[in-house]
N, CA, C and O of each residue as an XYZ file, in Angstrom:
764
protein
N     -17.664     12.801     11.267
C     -16.349     12.297     10.779
C     -15.219     12.027     11.728
O     -14.235     12.764     11.791
N     -15.374     10.997     12.435
C     -14.349     10.441     13.364
C     -13.261     10.001     12.310
O     -12.052     10.187     12.451
N     -13.827      9.431     11.305
C     -12.111      8.420     10.721
C     -11.206      9.985     10.073
O     -10.313      9.859      9.234
N     -11.540     11.109     10.515
C     -10.753     12.600     10.259
C     -10.487     13.101     11.279
O     -10.365     14.320     11.159
N     -10.290     12.633     12.538
C      -9.942     13.277     13.628
C      -9.007     12.429     14.524
O      -8.441     13.062     15.414
N      -8.743     11.074     14.437
C      -7.853     10.325     15.125
C      -7.439      9.006     14.300
O      -8.421      8.325     14.004
N      -6.019      8.419     13.799
C      -6.004      7.978     13.037
C      -6.340      6.486     12.968
O      -6.146      5.934     14.051
N      -6.683      5.866     12.226
C      -7.592      4.791     12.009
C      -6.623      3.684     11.463
O      -6.416      2.594     11.998
N      -6.128      4.105     10.430
C      -4.983      3.395      9.854
C      -3.605      3.583     10.241
O      -3.259      4.723     10.553
N      -2.842      2.730     10.268
C      -1.562      2.746     10.641
C      -0.608      2.056      9.224
O      -0.727      0.913      8.784
N       0.283      3.086      8.739
C       0.895      2.890      7.839
C       2.503      2.427      7.845
O       3.106      3.456      8.149
N       3.173      1.684      7.709
C       4.457      1.195      8.229
C       5.163      0.467      7.289
O       4.478     -0.292      6.604
N       6.776      0.508      7.001
C       7.365      0.017      5.826
C       8.825     -0.318      7.058
O       8.998     -0.110      8.259
N       9.578     -0.882      6.025
C      10.605     -1.590      6.727
C      11.288     -0.593      6.797
O      11.535     -0.282      7.962
N      11.966      0.453      5.587
C      12.958      1.137      6.094
C      12.621      2.848      4.569
O      11.891      2.849      3.577
N      13.472      3.876      5.082
C      12.664      4.892      4.333
C      12.611      4.851      3.186
O      11.790      5.552      2.595
N      13.728      3.768      2.310
C      13.616      3.976      0.880
C      12.426      3.590      0.695
O      11.827      4.117     -0.243
N      11.824      2.718      1.393
C      10.001      1.884      0.876
C       9.149      3.426      0.884
O       8.154      3.345      0.164
N       9.273      4.499      1.387
C       8.262      5.818      1.475
C       7.830      6.287      0.303
O       6.766      6.888      0.156
N       8.753      5.995     -0.708
C       8.457      6.206     -2.341
C       7.406      5.578     -2.996
O       6.655      6.048     -3.850
N       7.437      4.208     -2.394
C       6.032      3.319     -2.895
C       4.854      3.446     -1.746
O       3.705      3.774     -2.043
N       5.237      3.173     -0.512
C       4.451      3.414      0.327
C       3.434      4.431      0.103
O       2.236      4.152      0.130
N       4.123      6.243     -0.240
C       3.347      7.541     -0.372
C       2.161      6.934     -1.240
O       1.401      7.901     -1.299
N       1.737      6.217     -1.733
C       0.701      6.056     -2.734
C      -0.513      5.491     -1.486
O      -1.443      6.288     -1.358
N      -0.563      4.723     -0.934
C      -1.542      4.499      0.593
C      -2.067      5.576      0.624
O      -3.187      5.887      0.220
N      -0.618      6.733      1.519
C      -1.383      7.825      2.212
C      -1.862      8.705      1.207
O      -2.760      9.444      1.610
N      -1.562      8.836      0.122
C      -2.055      9.721     -0.705
C      -3.526      9.602     -1.667
O      -3.934     10.425     -2.488
N      -4.372      7.838     -1.123
C      -5.536      7.699     -1.256
C      -6.244      7.855     -0.115
O      -7.391      8.294     -0.193
N      -5.583      7.465      1.345
C      -6.052      8.227      2.352
C      -6.243      9.631      2.462
O      -7.150     10.197      3.073
N      -5.636      9.968      2.041
C      -5.656     11.957      2.049
C      -6.647     12.437      1.393
O      -7.388     13.392      1.629
N      -6.580     11.323      0.121
C      -7.812     12.190     -0.756
C      -9.239     11.505      0.008
O     -10.084     11.454     -0.886
N      -9.538     11.233      0.661
C     -10.896     10.548      1.285
C     -10.707     11.289      2.819
O     -11.621     11.385      3.638
N      -9.347     11.776      3.012
C      -9.567     12.395      4.531
C      -9.702     11.347      5.625
O     -10.334     11.423      6.679
N      -8.994     10.387      5.157
C      -8.908      9.233      6.447
C      -7.756      9.562      6.856
O      -6.854      9.739      6.038
N      -7.516      9.734      8.419
C      -6.092     10.293      9.362
C      -5.763      8.610      9.435
O      -6.468      7.631      9.681
N      -4.438      8.782      9.118
C      -3.667      7.562      9.206
C      -2.334      7.843     10.051
O      -2.033      9.036     10.091
N      -1.387      6.875     10.806
C      -0.298      6.912     11.345
C       0.776      6.812     10.293
O       0.429      5.804      9.678
N       1.945      7.289      9.684
C       3.191      6.634      9.423
C       4.475      6.135     10.205
O       4.877      6.902     11.080
N       5.207      4.903     10.004
C       6.046      5.086     10.861
C       7.164      4.120     10.039
O       6.695      3.530      9.065
N       8.316      3.940     10.274
C       9.307      3.292      9.621
C       9.995      2.074     10.854
O      10.845      2.185     11.738
N       9.216      1.033     10.415
C       9.523     -0.415     11.084
C      10.132     -1.428     10.792
O       9.670     -2.287     10.042
N      11.317     -1.487     11.363
C      12.115     -2.822     10.458
C      11.789     -4.094     11.299
O      11.975     -4.212     12.511
N      11.335     -4.911     10.553
C      11.342     -6.729     11.518
C      12.658     -6.994     11.568
O      12.943     -7.662     12.562
N      13.531     -6.738     10.908
C      14.878     -7.240     11.088
C      16.081     -6.037     12.293
O      17.027     -6.184     13.067
N      15.524     -5.312     11.937
C      16.568     -4.057     12.359
C      15.846     -3.686     13.748
O      16.716     -3.551     14.608
N      14.877     -3.528     14.135
C      14.008     -3.037     15.059
C      13.000     -4.095     15.871
O      11.932     -3.638     16.279
N      13.346     -5.617     16.134
C      12.167     -6.255     16.150
C      11.792     -5.906     17.356
O      10.573     -5.780     17.232
N      12.181     -5.566     18.920
C      11.177     -4.997     20.024
C      10.342     -3.857     19.535
O       9.154     -3.716     19.828
N      11.095     -2.978     18.704
C       9.950     -1.992     18.273
C       8.394     -2.534     17.701
O       7.289     -2.286     18.183
N       8.755     -3.380     16.467
C       7.927     -3.938     15.837
C       6.581     -4.487     16.795
O       5.410     -4.197     16.550
N       7.084     -5.410     18.024
C       6.322     -5.556     19.000
C       5.615     -4.347     19.887
O       4.436     -4.439     20.230
N       6.280     -3.424     20.162
C       5.571     -2.054     20.711
C       4.788     -1.631     19.958
O       3.645     -1.518     20.403
N       5.008     -1.262     18.673
C       4.001     -0.737     17.917
C       2.744     -1.648     17.329
O       1.911     -1.233     16.523
N       2.788     -3.040     17.931
C       1.792     -3.572     17.375
C       0.764     -3.446     18.895
O      -0.441     -3.475     18.647
N       1.013     -3.356     19.902
C       0.416     -2.958     21.083
C       0.170     -1.417     21.209
O      -0.658     -1.082     22.056
N       0.828     -0.361     20.419
C       0.138      1.110     20.150
C      -0.570      1.016     19.377
O      -1.572      1.683     19.634
N      -0.651      0.261     18.032
C      -1.867      0.376     16.987
C      -3.100     -0.543     17.865
O      -4.198     -0.071     17.567
N      -3.208     -1.471     18.652
C      -4.356     -1.704     19.335
C      -4.875     -0.498     20.212
O      -6.014     -0.053     20.071
N      -3.744      0.130     21.354
C      -4.661      0.844     21.885
C      -4.853      2.194     21.381
O      -5.532      3.073     21.912
N      -4.220      2.265     20.359
C      -5.047      3.804     19.465
C      -5.904      3.411     19.119
O      -6.703      4.277     18.763
N      -6.414      1.870     18.949
C      -7.761      1.524     18.018
C      -8.014      1.642     16.511
O      -9.028      1.973     15.898
N      -6.517      1.192     15.999
C      -6.314      1.422     14.778
C      -7.030      0.144     13.780
O      -6.471     -0.952     13.784
N      -8.467      0.382     12.815
C      -8.880     -0.814     12.692
C      -7.899     -1.541     11.402
O      -8.050     -2.756     11.280
N      -7.082     -0.978     10.611
C      -6.059     -1.484      9.765
C      -4.883     -0.917      9.701
O      -4.553      0.266      9.618
N      -4.043     -2.289      9.767
C      -2.229     -1.425      9.386
C      -2.059     -1.913      8.041
O      -2.460     -2.996      7.614
N      -1.446     -1.047      7.424
C      -1.136     -1.516      5.814
C       0.661     -1.753      6.198
O       1.401     -1.061      6.896
N       0.926     -2.956      5.457
C       3.059     -2.888      6.105
C       3.276     -3.000      4.891
O       2.629     -3.783      4.195
N       4.314     -2.163      4.383
C       5.128     -2.423      3.119
C       6.505     -2.807      3.554
O       7.044     -2.304      4.540
N       7.165     -3.885      2.648
C       8.492     -4.482      2.833
C       8.866     -5.040      1.568
O       8.049     -5.494      0.767
N      10.216     -5.003      1.377
C      10.790     -5.743     -0.042
C      11.926     -6.722      0.315
O      12.220     -6.720      1.511
N      12.465     -7.367     -0.296
C      13.191     -8.436     -0.207
C      12.648     -9.655      0.262
O      12.062    -10.337     -0.579
N      12.732    -10.176      1.695
C      12.053    -11.277      2.769
C      10.893    -10.810      3.080
O       9.915    -11.554      3.142
N      10.823     -9.476      3.328
C       9.562     -8.493      3.621
C       8.668     -9.395      4.811
O       7.441     -9.460      4.885
N       9.332     -9.834      5.402
C       8.961     -9.946      7.003
C       7.835     -9.638      8.143
O       7.250    -10.267      9.024
N       7.876     -7.851      7.443
C       7.444     -7.048      8.256
C       5.452     -7.231      8.240
O       4.807     -6.999      9.263
N       4.867     -7.606      7.097
C       3.657     -7.712      7.096
C       3.155     -8.757      8.103
O       2.096     -8.698      8.728
N       4.241     -9.888      8.170
C       3.609    -11.378      8.781
C       4.030    -11.054     10.255
O       3.619    -11.536     11.310
N       5.047    -10.017      9.992
C       5.261    -10.436     12.109
C       4.386     -9.139     12.771
O       4.025     -9.140     13.948
N       4.065     -7.885     11.693
C       3.269     -7.486     12.490
C       1.681     -8.061     13.059
O       0.848     -7.686     13.884
N       1.831     -9.150     12.117
C       0.105     -9.645     12.173
C       0.376    -10.559     13.054
O      -0.612    -10.930     13.688
N       1.567    -11.161     13.377
C       1.573    -12.196     14.669
C       1.586    -11.540     15.950
O       1.388    -12.031     17.062
N       1.850    -10.364     15.624
C       1.593     -9.485     16.912
C       0.322     -8.951     17.407
O       0.206     -8.637     18.592
N      -0.863     -8.802     16.371
C      -2.182     -8.055     16.424
C      -2.820     -9.011     16.034
O      -2.452    -10.054     15.493
N      -4.233     -8.481     16.441
C      -5.772     -9.132     15.587
C      -6.004     -8.045     14.662
O      -6.763     -8.339     13.739
N      -5.482     -6.696     14.668
C      -5.916     -5.922     13.520
C      -5.610     -6.310     12.327
O      -4.401     -6.308     12.096
N      -6.401     -6.697     11.354
C      -6.122     -6.858      9.905
C      -5.007     -6.221      9.504
O      -4.960     -5.032      9.819
N      -3.976     -6.716      8.825
C      -2.928     -6.469      8.010
C      -2.809     -6.699      6.277
O      -2.902     -7.741      5.628
N      -2.542     -5.135      5.780
C      -2.553     -5.736      4.104
C      -1.199     -5.698      4.125
O      -0.772     -5.368      5.231
N      -0.293     -5.932      3.239
C       1.125     -6.482      2.743
C       1.011     -6.011      1.633
O       0.243     -6.413      0.759
N       2.009     -4.825      1.545
C       2.824     -4.303      0.183
C       3.984     -4.683     -0.215
O       4.881     -3.963      0.222
N       4.416     -5.764     -1.053
C       5.471     -6.325     -1.311
C       6.181     -4.791     -2.456
O       5.620     -3.953     -3.161
N       7.798     -5.107     -2.070
C       8.068     -3.811     -2.763
C       9.310     -4.399     -3.302
O      10.155     -5.096     -2.740
N       9.227     -3.905     -4.682
C      10.359     -4.009     -5.873
C      11.700     -3.638     -4.670
O      11.322     -2.778     -3.875
N      13.020     -4.081     -4.434
C      14.031     -3.787     -4.162
C      14.629     -3.042     -4.849
O      14.976     -3.449     -5.957
N      15.005     -1.508     -4.377
C      16.059     -0.918     -5.684
C      17.613     -1.054     -4.667
O      17.712     -1.285     -3.462
N      18.688     -0.811     -5.690
C      19.714     -0.871     -4.955
C      20.412      0.383     -5.198
O      21.372      0.379     -5.969
N      19.886      1.886     -4.395
C      19.570      2.813     -4.168
C      21.616      3.523     -3.499
O      22.109      4.649     -3.564
N      22.096      2.413     -3.040
C      23.096      2.364     -2.767
C      24.599      2.366     -3.437
O      25.697      2.876     -3.216
N      23.944      1.434     -4.444
C      24.976      0.542     -5.446
C      25.674      2.359     -6.295
O      24.822      3.170     -6.656
N      27.205      2.701     -6.476
C      27.701      3.553     -7.098
C      27.331      3.899     -8.789
O      27.184      5.034     -9.242
N      27.236      2.723     -9.504
C      27.136      2.652    -10.714
C      26.136      1.810    -11.125
O      26.233      0.621    -11.425
N      24.704      2.852    -11.113
C      23.627      2.184    -11.469
C      23.055      2.043    -12.610
O      22.269      2.936    -12.928
N      23.254      0.967    -13.509
C      22.723      0.321    -14.601
C      21.300      0.021    -14.389
O      20.688      0.288    -13.354
N      20.862     -0.490    -15.322
C      19.673     -0.984    -15.262
C      19.287     -2.292    -14.633
O      18.280     -2.386    -13.931
N      20.161     -3.394    -14.907
C      20.630     -4.642    -13.864
C      21.203     -4.664    -12.679
O      21.389     -5.730    -12.093
N      21.495     -3.703    -12.264
C      22.010     -3.431    -10.785
C      21.263     -2.826     -9.921
O      21.363     -3.146     -8.736
N      20.267     -1.728    -10.365
C      19.445     -1.150     -9.479
C      17.933     -1.870     -8.987
O      16.985     -1.317     -8.428
N      18.059     -3.043     -9.335
C      16.828     -3.935     -9.085
C      17.150     -5.142     -8.212
O      18.248     -5.684     -8.339
N      15.884     -5.784     -6.963
C      16.189     -7.370     -6.937
C      16.418     -7.854     -7.889
O      15.994     -7.280     -8.892
N      17.027     -8.860     -8.032
C      17.122    -10.092     -9.071
C      15.815    -11.137     -9.344
O      15.753    -11.996    -10.223
N      14.951    -10.858     -8.486
C      13.589    -11.523     -8.088
C      12.265    -10.882     -8.347
O      11.156    -11.411     -8.274
N      12.645     -9.337     -8.743
C      12.177     -8.476     -9.349
C      10.534     -7.984     -8.699
O       9.650     -7.361     -9.288
N      10.546     -8.552     -7.224
C       9.806     -8.114     -6.168
C       8.984     -9.628     -5.878
O       8.348     -9.731     -4.829
N       9.029    -10.832     -6.889
C       8.113    -11.923     -6.527
C       9.045    -12.329     -5.240
O       8.316    -13.240     -4.849
N       9.954    -12.321     -4.442
C      10.242    -12.497     -3.577
C       9.633    -11.665     -2.622
O       8.922    -12.344     -1.881
N       9.623    -10.586     -2.366
C       8.277     -9.834     -0.842
C       7.383    -10.591     -1.700
O       7.493    -11.699     -1.173
N       6.451    -10.770     -2.806
C       4.854    -11.007     -2.435
C       5.142    -12.532     -2.112
O       4.484    -12.856     -1.123
N       5.693    -13.292     -2.473
C       5.507    -14.575     -1.487
C       6.072    -14.760     -0.278
O       5.764    -15.677      0.484
N       7.235    -13.579      0.027
C       7.023    -13.910      1.582
C       5.566    -13.449      2.494
O       5.055    -14.066      3.429
N       5.163    -12.288      1.928
C       3.666    -11.762      2.256
C       2.434    -12.937      2.166
O       1.574    -13.191      3.009
N       2.682    -13.603      0.740
C       1.341    -14.256      0.663
C       1.373    -15.715      1.172
O       0.319    -16.350      1.191
N       2.410    -16.221      1.543
C       2.813    -17.587      1.669
C       3.172    -17.518      3.169
O       4.320    -17.691      3.578
N       1.632    -17.134      4.317
C       1.862    -17.000      5.660
C       1.356    -18.122      6.523
O       0.137    -18.053      6.368
N       1.536    -18.841      7.117
C       1.753    -20.174      7.842
C      -0.517    -20.161      8.031
O      -1.165    -19.140      8.260
N      -1.088    -21.506      7.845
C      -1.980    -21.086      8.246
C      -2.724    -20.735      9.657
O      -2.363    -21.210     10.733
N      -3.780    -19.860      9.496
C      -3.820    -19.052     11.095
C      -2.984    -17.960     11.428
O      -2.816    -17.338     12.477
N      -2.392    -17.849     10.040
C      -2.086    -16.202     10.547
C      -1.916    -15.244      9.153
O      -0.883    -14.642      8.861
N      -2.741    -15.245      8.634
C      -3.365    -14.590      7.190
C      -2.621    -12.992      7.430
O      -2.426    -12.372      8.476
N      -2.289    -12.611      5.891
C      -1.891    -11.326      5.559
C      -2.508    -11.201      4.459
O      -2.531    -12.111      3.630
N      -3.036    -10.179      4.307
C      -4.080     -9.950      3.122
C      -2.620     -8.935      2.063
O      -1.953     -8.013      2.533
N      -2.504     -9.473      0.690
C      -1.266     -8.796      0.247
C      -1.779     -8.089     -1.500
O      -2.250     -8.869     -2.328
N      -1.648     -7.005     -1.743
C      -1.753     -6.240     -3.135
C      -0.192     -6.746     -4.030
O       0.928     -7.139     -3.702
N      -0.898     -6.467     -5.252
C       0.343     -6.346     -6.213
C       1.692     -5.857     -5.741
O       1.787     -5.215     -4.695
N       2.637     -6.120     -6.420
C       4.023     -5.541     -5.939
C       4.000     -4.015     -6.325
O       3.605     -3.609     -7.418
N       4.394     -3.341     -5.468
C       4.616     -2.186     -5.938
C       2.936     -0.840     -5.444
O       3.007      0.377     -5.268
N       1.980     -1.529     -5.389
C       0.865     -1.506     -5.272
C       0.204     -0.570     -4.290
O      -1.021     -0.491     -4.200
N       1.043      0.138     -3.556
C       0.544      0.496     -2.190
C      -0.997      1.446     -2.034
O      -1.710      1.517     -1.033
N      -1.183      2.056     -3.260
C      -2.728      2.842     -3.833
C      -3.466      1.494     -3.708
O      -4.432      1.697     -2.973
N      -3.445      0.671     -3.962
C      -4.193     -0.401     -3.830
C      -4.771     -0.930     -2.466
O      -5.907     -1.384     -2.334
N      -3.760     -0.798     -1.397
C      -3.668     -0.830     -0.370
C      -4.739      0.215      0.161
O      -5.935      0.079      0.422
N      -4.168      0.946      0.206
C      -5.348      2.594      0.784
C      -6.835      1.832      0.220
O      -7.683      1.353      0.973
N      -6.890      1.851     -0.884
C      -8.165      1.349     -1.235
C      -9.278      0.474     -0.884
O     -10.493      0.654     -0.809
N      -8.269     -0.839     -0.629
C      -8.907     -1.947      0.402
C      -8.624     -1.337      1.376
O      -9.653     -0.662      1.328
N      -8.036     -0.893      2.406
C      -8.366     -0.099      3.496
C      -9.615      0.626      3.681
O     -10.481      0.409      4.529
N      -9.586      1.705      2.578
C     -11.052      2.334      2.556
C     -12.193      1.677      2.673
O     -13.133      2.035      3.382
N     -12.124      0.078      1.553
C     -13.577     -0.620      2.145
C     -13.291     -1.301      3.016
O     -14.145     -2.175      3.167
N     -12.374     -1.372      3.809
C     -13.154     -2.115      5.147
C     -13.747     -1.287      5.942
O     -14.658     -1.585      6.714
N     -13.165      0.009      5.762
C     -13.469      1.517      6.778
C     -14.834      1.676      6.431
O     -15.629      1.829      7.358
N     -15.413      1.665      4.807
C     -16.492      1.651      4.328
C     -17.813      0.943      5.222
O     -19.013      1.209      5.151
N     -17.312      0.246      5.821
C     -18.429     -1.204      6.782
C     -18.713     -0.393      7.770
O     -19.912     -0.364      8.049
N     -17.679      0.612      8.711
C     -18.054      1.446      9.469
C     -18.292      2.470      9.248
O     -18.690      3.055     10.255
N     -18.248      3.327      8.006
C     -18.563      4.841      7.952
C     -19.611      4.435      6.678
O     -19.179      3.716      5.776
N     -20.649      4.803      6.656
C     -21.367      4.962      5.234
C     -20.880      6.127      4.829
O     -20.545      5.902      3.666
N     -20.597      7.395      5.109
C     -19.993      8.109      4.344
C     -18.715      7.961      3.307
O     -18.634      8.634      2.279
N     -17.994      7.252      3.605
C     -16.700      6.583      3.196
C     -17.546      6.061      1.768
O     -17.288      6.399      0.613
N     -18.754      5.027      2.290
C     -19.105      3.908      1.374
C     -19.709      4.797      0.092
O     -19.565      4.295     -1.022
N     -20.171      5.692      0.164
C     -20.475      6.636     -0.895
C     -19.489      7.514     -1.321
O     -19.750      8.072     -2.387
N     -18.255      7.849     -0.713
C     -17.099      8.172     -1.416
C     -16.599      7.160     -2.471
O     -16.629      7.252     -3.698
N     -16.129      6.165     -1.675
C     -16.224      5.240     -3.063
C     -17.039      4.607     -3.874
O     -16.537      3.802     -4.658
N     -18.095      4.764     -3.877
C     -18.745      4.728     -5.270
C     -18.349      5.844     -6.145
O     -17.975      5.601     -7.293
N     -18.400      7.009     -5.708
C     -18.169      7.988     -6.554
C     -16.691      7.940     -6.822
O     -16.335      8.930     -7.461
N     -15.911      7.273     -6.596
C     -14.499      7.524     -6.449
C     -14.376      6.368     -7.975
O     -13.505      6.491     -8.837
N     -15.545      5.231     -7.983
C     -15.276      4.269     -9.176
C     -16.103      4.796     -9.898
O     -16.050      4.128    -10.931
N     -17.359      6.109    -10.119
C     -17.611      6.453    -10.924
C     -16.713      7.277    -11.679
O     -16.651      7.106    -12.897
N     -16.177      7.941    -11.250
C     -14.887      8.537    -11.643
C     -13.985      7.877    -12.349
O     -13.696      8.171    -13.509
N     -13.445      6.878    -11.656
C     -12.664      6.018    -12.746
C     -13.356      5.594    -14.043
O     -12.844      5.723    -15.155
N     -14.942      4.913    -13.727
C     -15.601      4.683    -14.965
C     -15.207      5.767    -15.892
O     -14.279      5.595    -16.682
N     -15.862      6.862    -15.832
C     -16.162      8.315    -16.778
C     -14.741      8.525    -17.132
O     -14.590      8.976    -18.267
N     -13.405      8.265    -16.296
C     -12.058      8.294    -17.257
C     -11.825      7.412    -18.338
O     -11.238      7.628    -19.399
N     -12.365      6.397    -17.918
C     -11.968      5.578    -18.870
C     -12.593      5.754    -20.173
O     -11.878      5.659    -21.171
N     -14.098      6.049    -20.317
C     -15.212      6.552    -21.385
C     -14.599      7.493    -22.404
O     -14.637      7.442    -23.634
N     -13.822      8.674    -21.299
C     -13.632     10.032    -21.824
C     -12.186      9.344    -22.774
O     -11.954      9.516    -23.971
N     -11.487      8.652    -21.905
C     -10.143      8.480    -22.730
C     -10.098      7.857    -23.948
O      -9.390      8.137    -24.916
N     -11.104      6.785    -23.791
C     -11.892      5.559    -25.072
C     -12.320      6.926    -26.318
O     -11.977      6.845    -27.498
N     -12.783      7.624    -25.981
C     -13.791      8.577    -26.948
C     -12.392      9.254    -27.785
O     -12.143      9.128    -28.984
N     -11.659      9.931    -26.844
C     -10.435     10.471    -27.436
C      -9.367      9.644    -28.407
O      -8.811      9.970    -29.455
N      -9.331      8.672    -27.763
C      -8.211      7.430    -28.893
C      -9.488      7.478    -30.049
O      -9.131      8.118    -31.038
N     -10.737      7.007    -30.140
C     -11.460      7.052    -31.476
C     -11.340      8.092    -32.308
O     -11.137      8.109    -33.522
N     -11.539      9.290    -31.239
C     -11.336     10.419    -32.367
C      -9.448     10.813    -33.284
O      -9.005     11.453    -34.238
N      -9.021     10.036    -32.322
C      -7.679     10.643    -32.469
C      -6.936      9.610    -33.431
O      -6.197      9.989    -34.339
N      -7.187      8.329    -33.162
C      -6.660      7.270    -33.548
C      -5.581      6.878    -32.427
O      -5.108      7.738    -31.684
N      -5.262      5.672    -32.360
C      -4.425      4.891    -31.308
C      -3.021      5.546    -31.817
O      -2.779      6.280    -30.858
N      -1.937      5.736    -32.742
C      -1.196      6.059    -32.910
C      -0.870      7.250    -32.704
O       0.349      7.230    -32.532
N      -1.316      8.478    -32.605
C      -1.957     10.196    -32.619
C      -2.204     10.007    -31.078
O      -1.495     10.774    -30.427
N      -3.035      9.176    -30.291
C      -3.045      9.383    -29.171
C      -2.207      8.979    -28.263
O      -1.914      9.586    -27.233
N      -1.773      7.870    -28.650
C      -0.313      7.015    -27.575
C       0.949      8.294    -27.602
O       1.671      8.394    -26.610
N       1.139      9.195    -28.734
C       2.225      9.699    -28.983
C       1.767     10.971    -28.122
O       2.801     11.518    -27.741
N       0.801     11.569    -27.722
C       0.404     12.780    -27.218
C       0.351     11.837    -25.788
O       1.146     12.268    -24.953
N      -0.414     10.653    -25.342
C      -0.192     10.309    -24.168
C       1.114      9.944    -23.392
O       1.267     10.512    -22.311
N       1.955      9.176    -23.758
C       3.292      8.901    -23.626
C       4.621      9.908    -24.275
O       5.451      9.319    -24.967
N       4.806     11.499    -24.022
C       5.621     11.941    -24.637
C       6.780     11.783    -23.982
O       7.829     12.198    -24.474
């Protein structure tokens, strides 16, 4: 199980505030016991470090990089421009945590994460980045698992079991809803 001995996935994010979203990717990889290395790399504040990280990732033999960023979200594209390692971009809805009066309208980006999504998906021809939905770092972790499963048959089996578990969970909840009725089920589920 070499996937649990040395990091095969790099998880990077533009700032520490992104960690609350990016932990979703780490949780999936941890569940499957896939070792990963996590760092904060800012495309705008530490551009030289970004280039160094790309060399580091290649030297370490990473199979995939998961890069999360908000706002202009240049991190996934910039890291992809420095390496041949596949990059999964996670667009992050920017939160204004530094604003003293946090009202619902003041704590989120005016674009609702669409700015980040478009920045990641609209890469120039010849320099692709795969993207997941806004704040969907868990999906990035699952996608990374699918890539690694081509190399490690044991991971493929674990992914099949994961899908089966998801199926059973939906069927179980559906049966509960059928027995309890929609109103009662929703009240209990969303207390």
